[in-house]
Structure formats: structure tokens, C-alpha cells
PQR file with spaces between the fields and no chain letter, atoms N, CA, C, O and H, PARSE charges and radii, in Angstrom:
ATOM       1  N    MET     1     125.109   58.085   99.732 -0.4000 1.5000
ATOM       2  CA   MET     1     124.084   57.861  100.717 -0.0000 2.0000
ATOM       3  C    MET     1     122.993   58.925  100.553  0.5500 1.7000
ATOM       4  O    MET     1     123.284   60.120  100.513 -0.5500 1.4000
ATOM       5  N    GLU     2     121.756   58.487  100.461 -0.4000 1.5000
ATOM       6  CA   GLU     2     120.639   59.415  100.350 -0.0000 2.0000
ATOM       7  C    GLU     2     120.161   59.841  101.734  0.5500 1.7000
ATOM       8  O    GLU     2     120.166   59.057  102.683 -0.5500 1.4000
ATOM       9  H    GLU     2     121.519   57.516  100.493  0.4000 1.0000
ATOM      10  N    LEU     3     119.755   61.080  101.823 -0.4000 1.5000
ATOM      11  CA   LEU     3     119.203   61.581  103.076 -0.0000 2.0000
ATOM      12  C    LEU     3     117.717   61.256  103.150  0.5500 1.7000
ATOM      13  O    LEU     3     117.010   61.321  102.144 -0.5500 1.4000
ATOM      14  H    LEU     3     119.750   61.717  101.052  0.4000 1.0000
ATOM      15  N    SER     4     117.256   60.912  104.318 -0.4000 1.5000
ATOM      16  CA   SER     4     115.825   60.725  104.510 -0.0000 2.0000
ATOM      17  C    SER     4     115.161   62.094  104.510  0.5500 1.7000
ATOM      18  O    SER     4     115.832   63.118  104.638 -0.5500 1.4000
ATOM      19  H    SER     4     117.830   60.860  105.135  0.4000 1.0000
ATOM      20  N    ILE     5     113.869   62.106  104.371 -0.4000 1.5000
ATOM      21  CA   ILE     5     113.125   63.373  104.410 -0.0000 2.0000
ATOM      22  C    ILE     5     113.360   64.074  105.735  0.5500 1.7000
ATOM      23  O    ILE     5     113.535   65.292  105.773 -0.5500 1.4000
ATOM      24  H    ILE     5     113.324   61.275  104.267  0.4000 1.0000
ATOM      25  N    GLN     6     113.365   63.313  106.820 -0.4000 1.5000
ATOM      26  CA   GLN     6     113.569   63.913  108.143 -0.0000 2.0000
ATOM      27  C    GLN     6     114.979   64.488  108.273  0.5500 1.7000
ATOM      28  O    GLN     6     115.152   65.560  108.853 -0.5500 1.4000
ATOM      29  H    GLN     6     113.222   62.324  106.789  0.4000 1.0000
ATOM      30  N    GLN     7     115.979   63.799  107.748 -0.4000 1.5000
ATOM      31  CA   GLN     7     117.348   64.316  107.805 -0.0000 2.0000
ATOM      32  C    GLN     7     117.469   65.603  106.990  0.5500 1.7000
ATOM      33  O    GLN     7     118.147   66.544  107.401 -0.5500 1.4000
ATOM      34  H    GLN     7     115.838   62.928  107.277  0.4000 1.0000
ATOM      35  N    HIS     8     116.821   65.636  105.856 -0.4000 1.5000
ATOM      36  CA   HIS     8     116.841   66.837  105.023 -0.0000 2.0000
ATOM      37  C    HIS     8     116.176   67.995  105.764  0.5500 1.7000
ATOM      38  O    HIS     8     116.701   69.108  105.780 -0.5500 1.4000
ATOM      39  H    HIS     8     116.270   64.871  105.522  0.4000 1.0000
ATOM      40  N    GLU     9     115.025   67.733  106.374 -0.4000 1.5000
ATOM      41  CA   GLU     9     114.314   68.762  107.138 -0.0000 2.0000
ATOM      42  C    GLU     9     115.153   69.266  108.304  0.5500 1.7000
ATOM      43  O    GLU     9     115.219   70.470  108.553 -0.5500 1.4000
ATOM      44  H    GLU     9     114.599   66.829  106.361  0.4000 1.0000
ATOM      45  N    ASP    10     115.791   68.349  109.015 -0.4000 1.5000
ATOM      46  CA   ASP    10     116.651   68.746  110.137 -0.0000 2.0000
ATOM      47  C    ASP    10     117.806   69.620  109.661  0.5500 1.7000
ATOM      48  O    ASP    10     118.124   70.632  110.285 -0.5500 1.4000
ATOM      49  H    ASP    10     115.738   67.372  108.813  0.4000 1.0000
ATOM      50  N    ALA    11     118.435   69.224  108.550 -0.4000 1.5000
ATOM      51  CA   ALA    11     119.561   70.006  108.012 -0.0000 2.0000
ATOM      52  C    ALA    11     119.092   71.401  107.612  0.5500 1.7000
ATOM      53  O    ALA    11     119.788   72.385  107.861 -0.5500 1.4000
ATOM      54  H    ALA    11     118.177   68.401  108.043  0.4000 1.0000
ATOM      55  N    TRP    12     117.920   71.493  106.995 -0.4000 1.5000
ATOM      56  CA   TRP    12     117.357   72.780  106.575 -0.0000 2.0000
ATOM      57  C    TRP    12     117.112   73.674  107.782  0.5500 1.7000
ATOM      58  O    TRP    12     117.544   74.827  107.801 -0.5500 1.4000
ATOM      59  H    TRP    12     117.354   70.694  106.793  0.4000 1.0000
ATOM      60  N    GLN    13     116.424   73.150  108.786 -0.4000 1.5000
ATOM      61  CA   GLN    13     116.027   73.964  109.931 -0.0000 2.0000
ATOM      62  C    GLN    13     117.169   74.273  110.889  0.5500 1.7000
ATOM      63  O    GLN    13     117.179   75.339  111.506 -0.5500 1.4000
ATOM      64  H    GLN    13     116.073   72.214  108.770  0.4000 1.0000
ATOM      65  N    LYS    14     118.120   73.375  111.025 -0.4000 1.5000
ATOM      66  CA   LYS    14     119.205   73.571  111.997 -0.0000 2.0000
ATOM      67  C    LYS    14     120.407   74.305  111.424  0.5500 1.7000
ATOM      68  O    LYS    14     121.351   74.606  112.154 -0.5500 1.4000
ATOM      69  H    LYS    14     118.112   72.510  110.524  0.4000 1.0000
ATOM      70  N    SER    15     120.386   74.594  110.145 -0.4000 1.5000
ATOM      71  CA   SER    15     121.500   75.289  109.519 -0.0000 2.0000
ATOM      72  C    SER    15     121.661   76.688  110.099  0.5500 1.7000
ATOM      73  O    SER    15     120.679   77.367  110.399 -0.5500 1.4000
ATOM      74  H    SER    15     119.619   74.350  109.552  0.4000 1.0000
ATOM      75  N    ASP    16     122.913   77.106  110.251 -0.4000 1.5000
ATOM      76  CA   ASP    16     123.204   78.482  110.678 -0.0000 2.0000
ATOM      77  C    ASP    16     123.147   79.448  109.503  0.5500 1.7000
ATOM      78  O    ASP    16     123.233   80.663  109.682 -0.5500 1.4000
ATOM      79  H    ASP    16     123.711   76.554  110.008  0.4000 1.0000
ATOM      80  N    VAL    17     123.002   78.903  108.305 -0.4000 1.5000
ATOM      81  CA   VAL    17     122.952   79.719  107.090 -0.0000 2.0000
ATOM      82  C    VAL    17     121.495   80.079  106.805  0.5500 1.7000
ATOM      83  O    VAL    17     120.663   79.187  106.639 -0.5500 1.4000
ATOM      84  H    VAL    17     122.932   77.916  108.159  0.4000 1.0000
ATOM      85  N    PRO    18     121.177   81.371  106.747 -0.5600 1.5000
ATOM      86  CA   PRO    18     119.805   81.767  106.436  0.2800 2.0000
ATOM      87  C    PRO    18     119.418   81.324  105.024  0.5500 1.7000
ATOM      88  O    PRO    18     120.132   81.605  104.061 -0.5500 1.4000
ATOM      89  N    MET    19     118.279   80.628  104.909 -0.4000 1.5000
ATOM      90  CA   MET    19     117.807   80.151  103.611 -0.0000 2.0000
ATOM      91  C    MET    19     116.310   80.364  103.495  0.5500 1.7000
ATOM      92  O    MET    19     115.563   80.209  104.461 -0.5500 1.4000
ATOM      93  H    MET    19     117.699   80.400  105.691  0.4000 1.0000
ATOM      94  N    ALA    20     115.890   80.724  102.292 -0.4000 1.5000
ATOM      95  CA   ALA    20     114.460   80.885  102.030 -0.0000 2.0000
ATOM      96  C    ALA    20     114.176   80.442  100.609  0.5500 1.7000
ATOM      97  O    ALA    20     115.023   80.564   99.724 -0.5500 1.4000
ATOM      98  H    ALA    20     116.497   80.850  101.507  0.4000 1.0000
ATOM      99  N    LEU    21     112.987   79.932  100.404 -0.4000 1.5000
ATOM     100  CA   LEU    21     112.494   79.608   99.066 -0.0000 2.0000
ATOM     101  C    LEU    21     111.396   80.610   98.752  0.5500 1.7000
ATOM     102  O    LEU    21     110.536   80.899   99.584 -0.5500 1.4000
ATOM     103  H    LEU    21     112.299   79.833  101.123  0.4000 1.0000
ATOM     104  N    VAL    22     111.444   81.136   97.530 -0.4000 1.5000
ATOM     105  CA   VAL    22     110.494   82.155   97.111 -0.0000 2.0000
ATOM     106  C    VAL    22     109.776   81.668   95.858  0.5500 1.7000
ATOM     107  O    VAL    22     110.399   81.148   94.933 -0.5500 1.4000
ATOM     108  H    VAL    22     112.142   80.902   96.854  0.4000 1.0000
ATOM     109  N    ARG    23     108.460   81.844   95.840 -0.4000 1.5000
ATOM     110  CA   ARG    23     107.660   81.443   94.681 -0.0000 2.0000
ATOM     111  C    ARG    23     107.808   82.486   93.564  0.5500 1.7000
ATOM     112  O    ARG    23     108.332   83.578   93.786 -0.5500 1.4000
ATOM     113  H    ARG    23     107.954   82.267   96.591  0.4000 1.0000
ATOM     114  N    LEU    24     107.345   82.136   92.385 -0.4000 1.5000
ATOM     115  CA   LEU    24     107.424   83.062   91.253 -0.0000 2.0000
ATOM     116  C    LEU    24     106.560   84.303   91.449  0.5500 1.7000
ATOM     117  O    LEU    24     106.764   85.309   90.770 -0.5500 1.4000
ATOM     118  H    LEU    24     106.920   81.249   92.206  0.4000 1.0000
ATOM     119  N    ASP    25     105.596   84.244   92.368 -0.4000 1.5000
ATOM     120  CA   ASP    25     104.803   85.441   92.669 -0.0000 2.0000
ATOM     121  C    ASP    25     105.484   86.319   93.723  0.5500 1.7000
ATOM     122  O    ASP    25     104.894   87.271   94.236 -0.5500 1.4000
ATOM     123  H    ASP    25     105.430   83.426   92.919  0.4000 1.0000
ATOM     124  N    HIS    26     106.751   85.973   94.037 -0.4000 1.5000
ATOM     125  CA   HIS    26     107.618   86.756   94.934 -0.0000 2.0000
ATOM     126  C    HIS    26     107.304   86.577   96.412  0.5500 1.7000
ATOM     127  O    HIS    26     107.889   87.258   97.253 -0.5500 1.4000
ATOM     128  H    HIS    26     107.230   85.200   93.621  0.4000 1.0000
ATOM     129  N    ARG    27     106.396   85.676   96.736 -0.4000 1.5000
ATOM     130  CA   ARG    27     106.054   85.417   98.142 -0.0000 2.0000
ATOM     131  C    ARG    27     106.916   84.286   98.677  0.5500 1.7000
ATOM     132  O    ARG    27     107.336   83.396   97.937 -0.5500 1.4000
ATOM     133  H    ARG    27     105.921   85.123   96.052  0.4000 1.0000
ATOM     134  N    PHE    28     107.169   84.341   99.982 -0.4000 1.5000
ATOM     135  CA   PHE    28     107.963   83.297  100.620 -0.0000 2.0000
ATOM     136  C    PHE    28     107.177   81.995  100.668  0.5500 1.7000
ATOM     137  O    PHE    28     105.997   81.967  101.017 -0.5500 1.4000
ATOM     138  H    PHE    28     106.828   85.064  100.583  0.4000 1.0000
ATOM     139  N    SER    29     107.861   80.932  100.310 -0.4000 1.5000
ATOM     140  CA   SER    29     107.277   79.597  100.385 -0.0000 2.0000
ATOM     141  C    SER    29     107.765   78.880  101.636  0.5500 1.7000
ATOM     142  O    SER    29     107.007   78.186  102.312 -0.5500 1.4000
ATOM     143  H    SER    29     108.820   80.955  100.026  0.4000 1.0000
ATOM     144  N    ARG    30     109.042   79.064  101.925 -0.4000 1.5000
ATOM     145  CA   ARG    30     109.683   78.421  103.078 -0.0000 2.0000
ATOM     146  C    ARG    30     110.837   79.256  103.559  0.5500 1.7000
ATOM     147  O    ARG    30     111.525   79.885  102.755 -0.5500 1.4000
ATOM     148  H    ARG    30     109.659   79.628  101.375  0.4000 1.0000
ATOM     149  N    CYS    31     111.065   79.277  104.862 -0.4000 1.5000
ATOM     150  CA   CYS    31     112.194   79.986  105.454 -0.0000 2.0000
ATOM     151  C    CYS    31     112.709   79.146  106.613  0.5500 1.7000
ATOM     152  O    CYS    31     111.925   78.593  107.384 -0.5500 1.4000
ATOM     153  H    CYS    31     110.506   78.767  105.515  0.4000 1.0000
ATOM     154  N    ASN    32     114.027   79.053  106.733 -0.4000 1.5000
ATOM     155  CA   ASN    32     114.542   78.296  107.877 -0.0000 2.0000
ATOM     156  C    ASN    32     114.671   79.212  109.098  0.5500 1.7000
ATOM     157  O    ASN    32     114.484   80.426  109.013 -0.5500 1.4000
ATOM     158  H    ASN    32     114.664   79.502  106.106  0.4000 1.0000
ATOM     159  N    ARG    33     114.990   78.600  110.218 -0.4000 1.5000
ATOM     160  CA   ARG    33     115.069   79.338  111.487 -0.0000 2.0000
ATOM     161  C    ARG    33     116.072   80.485  111.426  0.5500 1.7000
ATOM     162  O    ARG    33     115.812   81.572  111.942 -0.5500 1.4000
ATOM     163  H    ARG    33     115.141   77.614  110.287  0.4000 1.0000
ATOM     164  N    ALA    34     117.224   80.239  110.789 -0.4000 1.5000
ATOM     165  CA   ALA    34     118.263   81.277  110.707 -0.0000 2.0000
ATOM     166  C    ALA    34     117.760   82.491  109.918  0.5500 1.7000
ATOM     167  O    ALA    34     118.060   83.631  110.273 -0.5500 1.4000
ATOM     168  H    ALA    34     117.434   79.356  110.370  0.4000 1.0000
ATOM     169  N    TYR    35     117.001   82.246  108.857 -0.4000 1.5000
ATOM     170  CA   TYR    35     116.452   83.345  108.058 -0.0000 2.0000
ATOM     171  C    TYR    35     115.443   84.140  108.885  0.5500 1.7000
ATOM     172  O    TYR    35     115.459   85.371  108.896 -0.5500 1.4000
ATOM     173  H    TYR    35     116.758   81.320  108.569  0.4000 1.0000
ATOM     174  N    CYS    36     114.565   83.408  109.577 -0.4000 1.5000
ATOM     175  CA   CYS    36     113.565   84.068  110.417 -0.0000 2.0000
ATOM     176  C    CYS    36     114.239   84.897  111.511  0.5500 1.7000
ATOM     177  O    CYS    36     113.839   86.031  111.776 -0.5500 1.4000
ATOM     178  H    CYS    36     114.552   82.408  109.568  0.4000 1.0000
ATOM     179  N    LYS    37     115.248   84.331  112.132 -0.4000 1.5000
ATOM     180  CA   LYS    37     115.960   85.038  113.201 -0.0000 2.0000
ATOM     181  C    LYS    37     116.649   86.298  112.660  0.5500 1.7000
ATOM     182  O    LYS    37     116.626   87.351  113.298 -0.5500 1.4000
ATOM     183  H    LYS    37     115.573   83.410  111.916  0.4000 1.0000
ATOM     184  N    MET    38     117.258   86.176  111.484 -0.4000 1.5000
ATOM     185  CA   MET    38     117.955   87.301  110.878 -0.0000 2.0000
ATOM     186  C    MET    38     116.998   88.473  110.639  0.5500 1.7000
ATOM     187  O    MET    38     117.359   89.632  110.841 -0.5500 1.4000
ATOM     188  H    MET    38     117.277   85.320  110.966  0.4000 1.0000
ATOM     189  N    LEU    39     115.770   88.154  110.205 -0.4000 1.5000
ATOM     190  CA   LEU    39     114.813   89.216  109.883 -0.0000 2.0000
ATOM     191  C    LEU    39     113.893   89.587  111.036  0.5500 1.7000
ATOM     192  O    LEU    39     113.254   90.639  111.008 -0.5500 1.4000
ATOM     193  H    LEU    39     115.477   87.212  110.042  0.4000 1.0000
ATOM     194  N    GLY    40     113.821   88.730  112.049 -0.4000 1.5000
ATOM     195  CA   GLY    40     112.972   89.026  113.187 -0.0000 2.0000
ATOM     196  C    GLY    40     111.496   88.722  112.959  0.5500 1.7000
ATOM     197  O    GLY    40     110.632   89.300  113.617 -0.5500 1.4000
ATOM     198  H    GLY    40     114.340   87.876  112.072  0.4000 1.0000
ATOM     199  N    TYR    41     111.209   87.819  112.033 -0.4000 1.5000
ATOM     200  CA   TYR    41     109.842   87.406  111.741 -0.0000 2.0000
ATOM     201  C    TYR    41     109.727   85.895  111.907  0.5500 1.7000
ATOM     202  O    TYR    41     110.717   85.176  111.775 -0.5500 1.4000
ATOM     203  H    TYR    41     111.911   87.349  111.498  0.4000 1.0000
ATOM     204  N    SER    42     108.526   85.417  112.195 -0.4000 1.5000
ATOM     205  CA   SER    42     108.279   83.977  112.173 -0.0000 2.0000
ATOM     206  C    SER    42     108.084   83.556  110.714  0.5500 1.7000
ATOM     207  O    SER    42     107.870   84.395  109.839 -0.5500 1.4000
ATOM     208  H    SER    42     107.722   86.001  112.302  0.4000 1.0000
ATOM     209  N    GLU    43     108.159   82.263  110.469 -0.4000 1.5000
ATOM     210  CA   GLU    43     107.947   81.782  109.101 -0.0000 2.0000
ATOM     211  C    GLU    43     106.530   82.117  108.634  0.5500 1.7000
ATOM     212  O    GLU    43     106.335   82.496  107.479 -0.5500 1.4000
ATOM     213  H    GLU    43     108.332   81.581  111.180  0.4000 1.0000
ATOM     214  N    SER    44     105.562   81.985  109.500 -0.4000 1.5000
ATOM     215  CA   SER    44     104.181   82.295  109.105 -0.0000 2.0000
ATOM     216  C    SER    44     104.026   83.778  108.763  0.5500 1.7000
ATOM     217  O    SER    44     103.271   84.122  107.853 -0.5500 1.4000
ATOM     218  H    SER    44     105.720   81.677  110.438  0.4000 1.0000
ATOM     219  N    GLU    45     104.723   84.651  109.473 -0.4000 1.5000
ATOM     220  CA   GLU    45     104.684   86.080  109.143 -0.0000 2.0000
ATOM     221  C    GLU    45     105.336   86.346  107.795  0.5500 1.7000
ATOM     222  O    GLU    45     104.831   87.140  107.002 -0.5500 1.4000
ATOM     223  H    GLU    45     105.336   84.371  110.212  0.4000 1.0000
ATOM     224  N    LEU    46     106.458   85.682  107.537 -0.4000 1.5000
ATOM     225  CA   LEU    46     107.143   85.891  106.260 -0.0000 2.0000
ATOM     226  C    LEU    46     106.326   85.382  105.084  0.5500 1.7000
ATOM     227  O    LEU    46     106.389   85.951  103.995 -0.5500 1.4000
ATOM     228  H    LEU    46     106.868   85.037  108.182  0.4000 1.0000
ATOM     229  N    LYS    47     105.564   84.324  105.289 -0.4000 1.5000
ATOM     230  CA   LYS    47     104.742   83.785  104.199 -0.0000 2.0000
ATOM     231  C    LYS    47     103.645   84.763  103.775  0.5500 1.7000
ATOM     232  O    LYS    47     103.045   84.595  102.713 -0.5500 1.4000
ATOM     233  H    LYS    47     105.513   83.861  106.175  0.4000 1.0000
ATOM     234  N    LEU    48     103.384   85.769  104.586 -0.4000 1.5000
ATOM     235  CA   LEU    48     102.414   86.804  104.236 -0.0000 2.0000
ATOM     236  C    LEU    48     103.065   87.956  103.467  0.5500 1.7000
ATOM     237  O    LEU    48     102.384   88.884  103.030 -0.5500 1.4000
ATOM     238  H    LEU    48     103.872   85.905  105.448  0.4000 1.0000
ATOM     239  N    ARG    49     104.371   87.889  103.310 -0.4000 1.5000
ATOM     240  CA   ARG    49     105.118   88.986  102.680 -0.0000 2.0000
ATOM     241  C    ARG    49     105.780   88.531  101.385  0.5500 1.7000
ATOM     242  O    ARG    49     105.892   87.338  101.102 -0.5500 1.4000
ATOM     243  H    ARG    49     104.925   87.135  103.665  0.4000 1.0000
ATOM     244  N    ARG    50     106.210   89.510  100.616 -0.4000 1.5000
ATOM     245  CA   ARG    50     107.041   89.268   99.436 -0.0000 2.0000
ATOM     246  C    ARG    50     108.483   89.546   99.837  0.5500 1.7000
ATOM     247  O    ARG    50     108.733   90.267  100.803 -0.5500 1.4000
ATOM     248  H    ARG    50     106.120   90.479  100.845  0.4000 1.0000
ATOM     249  N    TRP    51     109.421   88.984   99.108 -0.4000 1.5000
ATOM     250  CA   TRP    51     110.819   89.211   99.463 -0.0000 2.0000
ATOM     251  C    TRP    51     111.165   90.701   99.361  0.5500 1.7000
ATOM     252  O    TRP    51     112.048   91.180  100.072 -0.5500 1.4000
ATOM     253  H    TRP    51     109.218   88.399   98.323  0.4000 1.0000
ATOM     254  N    GLN    52     110.474   91.433   98.481 -0.4000 1.5000
ATOM     255  CA   GLN    52     110.735   92.869   98.343 -0.0000 2.0000
ATOM     256  C    GLN    52     110.375   93.624   99.629  0.5500 1.7000
ATOM     257  O    GLN    52     110.926   94.690   99.904 -0.5500 1.4000
ATOM     258  H    GLN    52     109.756   91.043   97.903  0.4000 1.0000
ATOM     259  N    ASP    53     109.451   93.065  100.408 -0.4000 1.5000
ATOM     260  CA   ASP    53     109.032   93.722  101.647 -0.0000 2.0000
ATOM     261  C    ASP    53     110.118   93.699  102.720  0.5500 1.7000
ATOM     262  O    ASP    53     110.071   94.491  103.661 -0.5500 1.4000
ATOM     263  H    ASP    53     109.004   92.198  100.185  0.4000 1.0000
ATOM     264  N    VAL    54     111.088   92.807  102.590 -0.4000 1.5000
ATOM     265  CA   VAL    54     112.135   92.680  103.610 -0.0000 2.0000
ATOM     266  C    VAL    54     113.531   92.915  103.027  0.5500 1.7000
ATOM     267  O    VAL    54     114.541   92.581  103.646 -0.5500 1.4000
ATOM     268  H    VAL    54     111.126   92.164  101.825  0.4000 1.0000
ATOM     269  N    THR    55     113.565   93.494  101.833 -0.4000 1.5000
ATOM     270  CA   THR    55     114.837   93.749  101.142 -0.0000 2.0000
ATOM     271  C    THR    55     115.096   95.245  101.077  0.5500 1.7000
ATOM     272  O    THR    55     114.179   96.028  100.833 -0.5500 1.4000
ATOM     273  H    THR    55     112.744   93.765  101.331  0.4000 1.0000
ATOM     274  N    PHE    56     116.333   95.638  101.294 -0.4000 1.5000
ATOM     275  CA   PHE    56     116.715   97.041  101.197 -0.0000 2.0000
ATOM     276  C    PHE    56     116.328   97.550   99.804  0.5500 1.7000
ATOM     277  O    PHE    56     116.681   96.918   98.808 -0.5500 1.4000
ATOM     278  H    PHE    56     117.078   95.001  101.492  0.4000 1.0000
ATOM     279  N    PRO    57     115.616   98.668   99.710 -0.5600 1.5000
ATOM     280  CA   PRO    57     115.107   99.149   98.417  0.2800 2.0000
ATOM     281  C    PRO    57     116.156   99.260   97.312  0.5500 1.7000
ATOM     282  O    PRO    57     115.859   98.960   96.156 -0.5500 1.4000
ATOM     283  N    ASP    58     117.358   99.679   97.638 -0.4000 1.5000
ATOM     284  CA   ASP    58     118.390   99.816   96.607 -0.0000 2.0000
ATOM     285  C    ASP    58     118.840   98.472   96.046  0.5500 1.7000
ATOM     286  O    ASP    58     119.433   98.425   94.968 -0.5500 1.4000
ATOM     287  H    ASP    58     117.599   99.922   98.577  0.4000 1.0000
ATOM     288  N    ASP    59     118.570   97.375   96.758 -0.4000 1.5000
ATOM     289  CA   ASP    59     118.979   96.044   96.295 -0.0000 2.0000
ATOM     290  C    ASP    59     117.931   95.367   95.422  0.5500 1.7000
ATOM     291  O    ASP    59     118.232   94.376   94.758 -0.5500 1.4000
ATOM     292  H    ASP    59     118.088   97.413   97.634  0.4000 1.0000
ATOM     293  N    ILE    60     116.726   95.876   95.413 -0.4000 1.5000
ATOM     294  CA   ILE    60     115.632   95.214   94.699 -0.0000 2.0000
ATOM     295  C    ILE    60     115.864   95.120   93.192  0.5500 1.7000
ATOM     296  O    ILE    60     115.665   94.040   92.636 -0.5500 1.4000
ATOM     297  H    ILE    60     116.481   96.682   95.952  0.4000 1.0000
ATOM     298  N    PRO    61     116.275   96.188   92.496 -0.5600 1.5000
ATOM     299  CA   PRO    61     116.449   96.055   91.044  0.2800 2.0000
ATOM     300  C    PRO    61     117.414   94.931   90.643  0.5500 1.7000
ATOM     301  O    PRO    61     117.137   94.194   89.696 -0.5500 1.4000
ATOM     302  N    GLY    62     118.510   94.796   91.332 -0.4000 1.5000
ATOM     303  CA   GLY    62     119.460   93.735   91.009 -0.0000 2.0000
ATOM     304  C    GLY    62     118.902   92.361   91.281  0.5500 1.7000
ATOM     305  O    GLY    62     119.139   91.424   90.518 -0.5500 1.4000
ATOM     306  H    GLY    62     118.734   95.395   92.101  0.4000 1.0000
ATOM     307  N    GLU    63     118.160   92.236   92.369 -0.4000 1.5000
ATOM     308  CA   GLU    63     117.563   90.942   92.727 -0.0000 2.0000
ATOM     309  C    GLU    63     116.443   90.557   91.778  0.5500 1.7000
ATOM     310  O    GLU    63     116.182   89.368   91.596 -0.5500 1.4000
ATOM     311  H    GLU    63     117.968   92.997   92.989  0.4000 1.0000
ATOM     312  N    MET    64     115.785   91.509   91.179 -0.4000 1.5000
ATOM     313  CA   MET    64     114.687   91.212   90.261 -0.0000 2.0000
ATOM     314  C    MET    64     115.158   90.415   89.046  0.5500 1.7000
ATOM     315  O    MET    64     114.366   89.703   88.428 -0.5500 1.4000
ATOM     316  H    MET    64     115.996   92.475   91.328  0.4000 1.0000
ATOM     317  N    ARG    65     116.428   90.529   88.702 -0.4000 1.5000
ATOM     318  CA   ARG    65     116.946   89.777   87.556 -0.0000 2.0000
ATOM     319  C    ARG    65     116.790   88.275   87.749  0.5500 1.7000
ATOM     320  O    ARG    65     116.678   87.540   86.768 -0.5500 1.4000
ATOM     321  H    ARG    65     117.071   91.107   89.203  0.4000 1.0000
ATOM     322  N    ALA    66     116.781   87.811   88.983 -0.4000 1.5000
ATOM     323  CA   ALA    66     116.622   86.376   89.265 -0.0000 2.0000
ATOM     324  C    ALA    66     115.226   85.892   88.872  0.5500 1.7000
ATOM     325  O    ALA    66     115.020   84.692   88.691 -0.5500 1.4000
ATOM     326  H    ALA    66     116.872   88.408   89.780  0.4000 1.0000
ATOM     327  N    PHE    67     114.267   86.809   88.738 -0.4000 1.5000
ATOM     328  CA   PHE    67     112.904   86.429   88.420 -0.0000 2.0000
ATOM     329  C    PHE    67     112.571   86.599   86.941  0.5500 1.7000
ATOM     330  O    PHE    67     111.462   86.276   86.515 -0.5500 1.4000
ATOM     331  H    PHE    67     114.435   87.783   88.886  0.4000 1.0000
ATOM     332  N    GLU    68     113.510   87.096   86.168 -0.4000 1.5000
ATOM     333  CA   GLU    68     113.260   87.263   84.735 -0.0000 2.0000
ATOM     334  C    GLU    68     113.317   85.897   84.072  0.5500 1.7000
ATOM     335  O    GLU    68     114.253   85.128   84.291 -0.5500 1.4000
ATOM     336  H    GLU    68     114.410   87.358   86.515  0.4000 1.0000
ATOM     337  N    LEU    69     112.332   85.609   83.280 -0.4000 1.5000
ATOM     338  CA   LEU    69     112.272   84.311   82.579 -0.0000 2.0000
ATOM     339  C    LEU    69     112.735   84.428   81.160  0.5500 1.7000
ATOM     340  O    LEU    69     112.749   83.435   80.431 -0.5500 1.4000
ATOM     341  H    LEU    69     111.572   86.233   83.102  0.4000 1.0000
């Protein structure tokens, strides 16, 4: 069974699991409610930031490997 666009959107936003999509320029593209709540920012505020801006500095080098092409 395929999910409709609305069902997919509802599942994304209502999930208790924090999720975010990040562009290759390291800026947030999308964040669900759980992610926003975890960080204390609105989605529009997060879209003005890079993931490095909200990540513990010691964790950044390891996370950067995900962006290596």
C-alpha cells in the first residue's frame, strides 16, 4: 500500500523520533516537530542555521564524514 503525500507528511511531523534533512551546503532543509522541540528552535529558525551550529563541537569531525563525496 502506498502512502499519500498527506499521510507521509503526517507521519513525518507526528513522529516522536527527531528527524531532519540537511542540504549539501550543511543547512537544514526540513525538520520535524520532535527535532525542533529537542533543540528548542522553530523549523524556520533552524533553516537559517547549519547543522554544525547545533551540534556539540567534539561531534562535528565524525559527522563531517557523512558529507564527504
